[in-house]
MDAnalysis code that builds the backbone (N, CA, C; Angstrom):
import MDAnalysis as mda
import numpy as np

u = mda.Universe.empty(207, n_residues=69, atom_resindex=np.repeat(np.arange(69), 3), trajectory=True)
u.add_TopologyAttr("name", ["N", "CA", "C"] * 69)
u.add_TopologyAttr("resid", np.arange(1, 70))
u.add_TopologyAttr("resname", ["UNK", "UNK", "UNK", "UNK", "UNK", "UNK", "UNK", "UNK", "UNK", "UNK", "UNK", "UNK", "UNK", "UNK", "UNK", "UNK", "UNK", "UNK", "UNK", "UNK", "UNK", "UNK", "UNK", "UNK", "UNK", "UNK", "UNK", "UNK", "UNK", "UNK", "UNK", "UNK", "UNK", "UNK", "UNK", "UNK", "UNK", "UNK", "UNK", "UNK", "UNK", "UNK", "UNK", "UNK", "UNK", "UNK", "UNK", "UNK", "UNK", "UNK", "UNK", "UNK", "UNK", "UNK", "UNK", "UNK", "UNK", "UNK", "UNK", "UNK", "UNK", "UNK", "UNK", "UNK", "UNK", "UNK", "UNK", "UNK", "UNK"])
u.atoms.positions = np.array([
    [180.037, 82.827, 242.888],
    [178.619, 82.634, 242.730],
    [178.215, 83.164, 241.371],
    [177.286, 82.560, 240.754],
    [176.802, 83.022, 239.465],
    [175.288, 83.042, 239.450],
    [174.766, 83.799, 238.504],
    [173.320, 83.884, 238.334],
    [173.054, 84.096, 236.844],
    [171.871, 83.778, 236.387],
    [171.571, 83.924, 234.968],
    [171.563, 85.394, 234.540],
    [171.919, 85.617, 233.278],
    [171.843, 86.966, 232.715],
    [170.402, 87.451, 232.801],
    [170.237, 88.725, 233.008],
    [168.896, 89.299, 233.059],
    [168.217, 89.166, 234.413],
    [168.945, 88.738, 235.421],
    [168.372, 88.615, 236.764],
    [167.878, 89.983, 237.218],
    [166.658, 90.078, 237.717],
    [166.162, 91.380, 238.177],
    [167.072, 91.986, 239.250],
    [167.227, 93.304, 239.199],
    [168.100, 94.008, 240.141],
    [167.752, 93.714, 241.593],
    [166.467, 93.643, 241.905],
    [166.058, 93.402, 243.294],
    [166.548, 92.041, 243.787],
    [166.486, 91.047, 242.933],
    [166.960, 89.708, 243.323],
    [168.476, 89.711, 243.415],
    [169.152, 90.358, 242.450],
    [170.615, 90.459, 242.491],
    [171.054, 91.120, 243.792],
    [170.378, 92.202, 244.166],
    [170.748, 92.913, 245.387],
    [170.549, 92.041, 246.627],
    [169.464, 91.255, 246.663],
    [169.239, 90.350, 247.795],
    [170.324, 89.284, 247.860],
    [170.706, 88.748, 246.703],
    [171.779, 87.751, 246.667],
    [173.102, 88.355, 247.119],
    [173.409, 89.568, 246.637],
    [174.636, 90.256, 247.061],
    [174.683, 90.379, 248.579],
    [173.559, 90.787, 249.158],
    [173.500, 90.978, 250.611],
    [173.652, 89.651, 251.353],
    [172.964, 88.623, 250.879],
    [173.038, 87.312, 251.541],
    [174.443, 86.721, 251.449],
    [175.065, 86.845, 250.293],
    [176.419, 86.313, 250.113],
    [177.407, 87.061, 250.999],
    [177.298, 88.387, 251.050],
    [178.196, 89.178, 251.894],
    [178.014, 88.812, 253.365],
    [176.779, 88.637, 253.796],
    [176.516, 88.267, 255.187],
    [177.147, 86.914, 255.516],
    [176.936, 85.934, 254.651],
    [177.497, 84.602, 254.892],
    [179.021, 84.625, 254.831],
    [179.576, 85.303, 253.835],
    [181.029, 85.310, 253.647],
    [181.758, 86.054, 254.753],
    [181.094, 87.002, 255.382],
    [181.732, 87.777, 256.450],
    [181.524, 87.178, 257.836],
    [180.815, 86.065, 257.906],
    [180.589, 85.390, 259.180],
    [181.871, 84.669, 259.598],
    [182.196, 84.731, 260.871],
    [183.430, 84.106, 261.358],
    [183.429, 82.587, 261.151],
    [182.268, 81.966, 261.144],
    [182.189, 80.524, 260.901],
    [182.734, 80.195, 259.509],
    [182.539, 81.090, 258.573],
    [183.050, 80.911, 257.219],
    [184.479, 81.438, 257.099],
    [184.742, 82.592, 257.692],
    [186.034, 83.263, 257.561],
    [187.176, 82.546, 258.291],
    [186.939, 82.108, 259.514],
    [188.028, 81.562, 260.346],
    [188.779, 80.398, 259.692],
    [188.088, 79.385, 259.165],
    [188.838, 78.295, 258.530],
    [189.653, 78.765, 257.320],
    [189.105, 79.726, 256.584],
    [189.843, 80.240, 255.434],
    [191.109, 80.962, 255.876],
    [190.977, 81.782, 256.914],
    [192.147, 82.500, 257.433],
    [193.197, 81.522, 257.954],
    [192.753, 80.490, 258.652],
    [193.687, 79.495, 259.181],
    [194.411, 78.756, 258.057],
    [193.766, 78.637, 256.897],
    [194.379, 77.957, 255.756],
    [195.211, 78.921, 254.909],
    [195.258, 80.189, 255.320],
    [196.080, 81.162, 254.608],
    [195.375, 81.914, 253.492],
    [194.064, 81.787, 253.408],
    [193.309, 82.488, 252.374],
    [192.914, 83.884, 252.846],
    [192.840, 84.804, 251.914],
    [192.370, 86.155, 252.175],
    [191.155, 86.373, 251.284],
    [189.983, 86.224, 251.832],
    [188.743, 86.311, 251.078],
    [188.381, 87.770, 250.818],
    [188.024, 88.063, 249.583],
    [187.537, 89.390, 249.220],
    [186.146, 89.222, 248.633],
    [185.160, 89.860, 249.224],
    [183.787, 89.767, 248.758],
    [183.457, 91.059, 248.017],
    [183.028, 90.914, 246.767],
    [182.657, 92.075, 245.958],
    [181.185, 91.970, 245.568],
    [180.484, 93.097, 245.581],
    [179.116, 93.081, 245.029],
    [179.177, 92.656, 243.560],
    [178.095, 92.113, 243.048],
    [178.097, 91.521, 241.717],
    [178.543, 92.474, 240.612],
    [178.161, 93.738, 240.685],
    [178.556, 94.696, 239.646],
    [180.074, 94.895, 239.661],
    [180.651, 95.042, 240.839],
    [182.102, 95.196, 240.954],
    [182.822, 93.914, 240.546],
    [182.262, 92.767, 240.898],
    [182.871, 91.492, 240.528],
    [182.886, 91.316, 239.014],
    [181.790, 91.676, 238.348],
    [181.723, 91.575, 236.891],
    [182.794, 92.453, 236.243],
    [182.992, 93.662, 236.770],
    [184.027, 94.554, 236.239],
    [185.415, 93.970, 236.480],
    [185.635, 93.390, 237.647],
    [186.919, 92.765, 237.970],
    [187.218, 91.607, 237.013],
    [186.233, 90.759, 236.783],
    [186.414, 89.614, 235.890],
    [186.683, 90.080, 234.461],
    [185.967, 91.096, 234.006],
    [186.191, 91.617, 232.659],
    [187.617, 92.147, 232.516],
    [188.104, 92.854, 233.515],
    [189.470, 93.390, 233.474],
    [190.494, 92.258, 233.515],
    [190.275, 91.260, 234.359],
    [191.204, 90.134, 234.424],
    [191.219, 89.360, 233.112],
    [190.074, 89.226, 232.481],
    [189.997, 88.550, 231.189],
    [190.817, 89.311, 230.153],
    [190.707, 90.626, 230.153],
    [191.469, 91.450, 229.220],
    [192.969, 91.325, 229.480],
    [193.371, 91.482, 230.742],
    [194.788, 91.422, 231.115],
    [195.376, 90.052, 230.788],
    [194.698, 88.994, 231.188],
    [195.218, 87.648, 230.938],
    [195.214, 87.312, 229.454],
    [194.229, 87.792, 228.729],
    [194.214, 87.591, 227.278],
    [195.408, 88.249, 226.623],
    [195.723, 89.483, 227.050],
    [196.902, 90.178, 226.521],
    [198.178, 89.407, 226.833],
    [198.300, 88.907, 228.054],
    [199.487, 88.134, 228.429],
    [199.622, 86.865, 227.591],
    [198.525, 86.165, 227.397],
    [198.557, 84.945, 226.595],
    [198.928, 85.242, 225.140],
    [198.442, 86.337, 224.606],
    [198.803, 86.723, 223.243],
    [200.283, 87.042, 223.143],
    [200.811, 87.823, 224.095],
    [202.233, 88.166, 224.079],
    [203.131, 86.940, 224.252],
    [202.619, 85.940, 224.957],
    [203.389, 84.706, 225.157],
    [203.241, 83.754, 223.970],
    [202.413, 84.125, 223.004],
    [202.201, 83.282, 221.836],
    [201.262, 82.115, 222.085],
    [200.489, 82.194, 223.145],
    [199.601, 81.094, 223.501],
    [198.157, 81.338, 223.095],
    [197.880, 82.522, 222.534],
    [196.534, 82.851, 222.090],
    [196.632, 83.817, 220.912],
    [195.575, 83.908, 220.154],
    [195.550, 84.825, 219.009],
    [194.799, 86.072, 219.318],
])
C-alpha cells in the first residue's frame, strides 16, 4: 500500500490500523496460507525502514555484481 508524502499522521495511523485489520482477517489470510504465502504486515514507519534497508542491501549487491554503479 502506498500513500502520498506528507500524509498527516492521524490519517496514516488510521490507514495502518485498517490495513492491519483487513490483512489479519482469515478471509484474507486463509487463501494466502493455502497458496504457501507467509504474509507479514508492518506499520508504515517500520515498512519504510524495511524498504530503505532492502534498497541499500540490494544496491550493494548489484554494485558488487557489476550491474549498477
